[in-house]
N, C-alpha and C positions, 0 to 999 in steps of 0.2 A: 683408898689404900688402907690396909690394916694398920691401926694406930701403933706407932713405935716411939719410944722416947729417944731424945738425941743421944743419950748415953748408950742405948741399945744399938742405934744405928752406927755410932762410932766404933763399937765393939765388932759389929758385923763386918764393916768395911775396913777395919784396921786403921782407923783414922785418929787424929788428935783433935780435941775440942779447943777452940779459940774464941774468946770474947763471948762465952755462953754463961750467962748468970745462973741459969737453972737447967742442969742436964736432964732433969726429969720432964721438961717440956716436951709435949708430944707432937709429932707430925701426923696429921689426920687427913690432910688434903693431898692433892696429886704431887708427884715429882715432875718438875717441868724444867726445860732448858731454855725457855724464852721468858724473859721477865714480864712480858705483856700478858702471859697466861697464868701468872701467880694468883692464887686464891688464898683465903685465910687458911692457915694450917699447912701450907705447901712446904716442900723442900726444893730449893732452887739449885740445880746442878750447873756449875759454871764451866762450860766448855770453851776451849780456845780454838776458834775457827780461823779460816784463811783471812777473813776481813774483820771479824768481830771477836773480841775477848769477853766472854761472859763475866769474868771477874770485875770488869768495869761497871757491871749492872747489879752488883751484889747489894749495894745500899738501896737502890731503887726497889729490888725484889723484897727486901725485908720491910721497907716502908709500905709495900703493897700487901703485906700479910704473910710472907714467908717466915717460917719459924727459924730457919737457918739456911746456910749455903753450903753445898758440897763443893769444895774448892781445892786447888793445888797449892794455895798459899794463903796466909791470913789476909783478910779483906776489910778489917775494921768493924765488922758486924758479926753476929753469931755465926760460926762456921765450923764444919768438920773438915779438917785438912788431910788430904790423902796424896799419895804419890801420883795416881792417875785416876781422873774422874770417871772415865769410861769403865775401867776395871772395877772401881768401887760401885758404880751403878749396876753392873752385872752381878756383883756379889750381893748387893741389897735385894735385887730381884730374885736371885737364887734362894735367898733366905726366906723371903716373904712367900713365894709360891709353894714352898714346902709346908707351909702352915695352912694352905687352902684345902678345902674339901672338894675342889672342882676337878672336872675331867678336862685334860688339856688336849686340844685338837690342833695339830700343826699341818700346814700345807705348803707345798712348793711346786715349781714348774716354770717352764720358759715363757708361757703366755697364759693369761686368764686368771692369775693368782688373786688379784684384788676383787674382780667380779665374783669369783667363786667363793672367796672368803666372805664377801658381803651376803651372798645367798645362804651359806652355811649359818652365818650369824642370825639372819632373819628367820630361818627355819627353826633353829634351836631356841631362840628366845621366845618362840611361841609356846615352848614347853617349860622353860625355866630361865632364871636370870643368867644372862650371857654377856661376857666382856669380849671384845674383839679388836683387832688391829684397826686403827683409823687410817683411811687412805692406804698409802703404800709404805707405812713406817715399819719396814720389815728387816732392818739391819741390826747391828750390834748395839745401836742406841735406841732405835724405835721399838724394838721388841721388849727390852726390859721396861721402858716407859709404859708400854701397854700393860704388861704383866702387873706392874705396880698399881694399876687402877682397880684391880680386882679387890673384892672385900669378902668377908665371911659369908655373905649371901650368894656370891657367885657360884654357879653350878657348872658352867661351861666357859672355858677360856679358849678362844679361837685365834690362833696366831699364824700370820703369814710369814714365811721365811724366805728371804732372798739370798743369793750367793753370787759372788764374783770370783770365786776360786775354791780350790779344794780345802776342806777344813772349816769353811765358814758356817755351814749348816750344823756341823758337829759341835761347834762352839755354841750356837744358839740352842740346840737341843740339850746341852749341858746346863744352860741357864734355866730352861723350862722344859723338863722331860715330858714328852708327849705320850699319851696313852693311845691316841689314834693319829696315824700319819698318812697324809694324802699326797700323792704325786700325780700331777695333771698331765704333763707332757715333757718331752725333751725336744726343743726346737732350736732356732737360730739366734735367739736373743743372747747377746754377749759372746757370740761364738768367736769374735776377734780376740777376746780376753782369754777364753778357755782353750782355744786351739782346735776344737772339734766337738761333734756331738757326743762322742764316747766320753770325753772329759767332762762335758756337762752332765751326762748321766752318772758318772762317778760321783760328782759333787752332790747332785740331787738325791742320790740313793743313800747318802749319809743319814737322811731322815728315817728311812725304814730300818736302818741298822741300829738306831737308837731306841726302837720300840721294845717294850718288855714282852715276855712270852704271853701274858694275858692281854696284850694289846691287839690292835688291828691295823694292817697296812691296806689302804685303799688305793688300788692301782688301775691305771687306764688300760683296759684290755686291747684297745685299738692302737697303742703305741708300743712297738716291740721293745724299745729300749726301757720303757717304764715297766712293761710286763715282766721283763727279765729280772727286775729288782726283787721279785718274789724269792729268789734264791739267797738274797742278802738279809733276810729278816727271820727272826724266830717267832714273830707274831703271826696270827692267822691272816690270810690274804682274802680280800674282797675285791672282785673285779667289777668295773663299770665300763659302759661303752655300748657300741652298736653290735659288737660281736655276739653271736649266739651263745657263747660260753660265759658272757658277763652275768654276774649275779644281779646287778642292777642295770637295766637297759631301757631303751625307748623304742616304741613301735608307732607306726603311722605318723612319722614326723612330717610336719607341714608348717607353712608360714601363713599367717592371716594376711588380709589385704593391706594391713599397715606394717607388715614385716616382722610381726611378733610370732615366736615359735609356739607350736602346740604339739602335743604328743601324748601317747598313753604310757605312763610310767609303770614298769614292772619291777617289783622287789620280791625277795623270798617270802614276804608276808602278804603279798597281794598286789593288785594293780589299781590304778586310778588315772583319770584324765587331768592333764596340766595344760593351761594356756597362760603363757608368761606375759608380764608387762614390759619386759626388756625387749630389745630389738636385735635381730640377727640369729641365724640358725646355729651359730657357734655357741650360743648360750645353752643349747640342749646338753652338750657335753658337760658344761659347768654345772647345770642343774642335776645331772646324773651323779656327778661327784658329790654334790651336797646331799643328794638323796641317799647315797651309800653311807655317808657319815651319820645321817639322821637315823637310818635303819639300824645301824650298829648300836646306836644309843637308845633304841627301843621305840621309835616312832612308827606308827602304822603307815601304809601306803597312802591312805586317805588323808591322814594328818600332814604327811610330807607334801602331797600334791596341792592341798589347800594352801599351805605356807608358800610353796614355790609360785603358785598362781597370784599370790598377793604381794610377793617381794618386788621391790623396786631397786633403783640404783642408789647406793649410799655414798659413792665416791664421785667427786667432780670430774668432768671432762672425759667420761667413759661412755660412749654412745649416748650422750646427753641430748635428747631430742626436744627442740623448741620450735613452735610454729609462730611465725610473725603474723600480725593482723592482715597482711596482704596475701597470706597463703604460702609464702616461702617457708620451707622447713629447713632448719639448721641442725645438723648432726655433729655435735662437738665431741670428737673422740681423740682430742689432741694431747691427752696426758702422756702417752708414750706410743711407740710403734716398733714392731719387728716384722719380719716377713709373714709369719703366721697370722698375727693380729691384723696386719694390713690387708691380707687376702680376705679374712673374715669380715672386715669392715666394708670392703668393696662389694662383697656378695650381699651384705645387708643393705647397702645403698641400692643395689640393683633390684632387690626385692621390694624395698620401700618405694622405689621410684617408678613402678610399673604404670605406664600411661602418663608419666610426668617427665620433665626434662631434669637430668641429674648432672651434678658437678662433683668432681673429686679434687679437693684442694689438698695436695699431698706434699710432704717435705722429707727430709733426710731420715733414714733409719740408721741410728748410730751403732757403733761397736760390732760391725759385721766383718771387719778385717778384710782378708782377701776375697771374701764372698760379696763384698759391697756392690761392685759393678753388676754382677750377674743378678743379684737379688733385686736391685732397683730397676734394672731392665725388665725383669720378669713381672714386677708389679705394674709397670707401665703397660706391658703387653696384656696382662689380665684385665686391666680397665677397658681395653678395646674389646676383648672377647666377651666381656659382660655388658657391652653396649652402653657403658656410662657415657652420658652426653658430651661432657668436656672435662679434660684433665688440666688442672692448673698446678704445675710443678713449681714449688717455691724454694728458692735458695741457690746454692752454688753447684759444685760438681755433681753431687748425688742427685739433685733435682734435674740436672741436664740429662742424667742417665734415665730417670723416670720418663722424661719427655721423649727421649730418643727411642726407648722401648716401645712407647705408644705409637710413635711415628712409623717405626719399622714394622709394626704388626700388620698394618694395612691402611687403607684409604682413610678410615676413621681417625687415624693418628694425626691427620691434619687439623683435627679439632683440639689437639693438645697445644698448650702454650707454656713457656718457661718464663717466670718472672723473678726478679732479683730478690725481693723480700716481702714481708707480710703486708706492708703498706701498699705495695704495687698490686698484690693480690686483692686487697680490699677495694682499691680504686677500680680494678677491672670488674669485679663482681658487682659493685654498686652501679656501674654503668650498664651491665648486661643482664642482671637478674630480672626474671619475670614472675608474676604471681603463679604459684603452684610449683616452682622449682624446688628441688631437694639438693642441699649442699652438704657434703661430708668434708670435715676438716680433720686431718690426721698427720702426725709426724712424731718423731722422738721429742721428748720433753725439752731438750736443749734448744730446739727450734722455736718454741714459744708460739705455735700457731693458734693457741686458744685466743690470742688477741684478734685474729681474723674473725673467728666466730663471734666474739663479743662485739666487735665493731659492726658486724652485719646486723646484730640484734639491736645495738644502740641506735643504729641508723633509722630504725622504725619506731623508736620510742618504746612504750610499754608493750610487752609481748605476753602471749598466753602460753604458759609452760604446760607441758603434759607429761 
């Protein structure tokens, strides 16, 4: 973080200082909301959650090295007291980023945000110091925390922006005004909350509306709802995708024997070959989006292709592939799920499992509203059509719809099974897995199916990660 005195911070956030012996003391470390993450020079922001009140950890944070606490009441240690900690955190981020000389890149979409953000970050940091959203901290708390980690040396700030309603992205772009805005897709994620894809498109398009005239809107040429956003921005538009009209596109797309995508990247500055370390053909679109951003920032096709070919997964439980000593491969994609990402993961499993027995351990896709039954049924049917060896549907009603879809698709559906919980899935797999099998584990975050993947790895002791 750019160094600021406690007096400066209090002025920026409109707060009152309490129990601060030296208002000139500087915050140089990160702003954190977890007292366990405090480092020397930190500012600890005390949020009141459903189960934990950060104010109760104020003293611990200061003992661990925090210069002060951002709080809503005096806490008996150095504190800047404000009416609302979240609003103050946003105000602090807004103040700090306007002092940076960095280019802000923001991205949103219904699926693939985090994987694409990780690709953009890895490509850009091959060129210059880059700060980016860790994991999926893409909301009104996570985004300012990320922005506040930037320093004077930062040249690119890559920010993932999520939305659960109209106005959310507009708020985030006000905190950190982007020069480049990327919209990946408009899908079914959170459709139960938004009410329909048109409403999702309205919310996602707030990103391109926030761009300046000398900025760039990077839009998916293959998604009509995204492509239509070109009319909502005064910035120049760059298209990516498989369409022949795309400025950045891929040709000769194929998968290696291990399920990793390869293609020839075309940009307005040239073309070059890419072979990715990630798994699944869906990463081609993510890579094209990253390439479009990098092209706009002056990188050549060769530089972009090299960086994409070297990029790995930076976030946990997203197509995380691990091979056990007995040859069983576990694909942990359990961080989250929606219909689009579920289909992509199943296609990746089918590609990786050629000549091997495959298992799809799947659970509920949340927040689908009235579409839930049809979407779960469709995923079960797709597993059959892709010849996945066995479907293990984990959980309650939604899992039963997965299993029923598979069963109704054809005779293979008899290979599907519905189990009540994660432990039942683990017990089944431990008894039936054979060397060489490939297991995909995927569901919405609330289901917690990463425990299944971990249990299968722990069962074999030390593993060889790749």
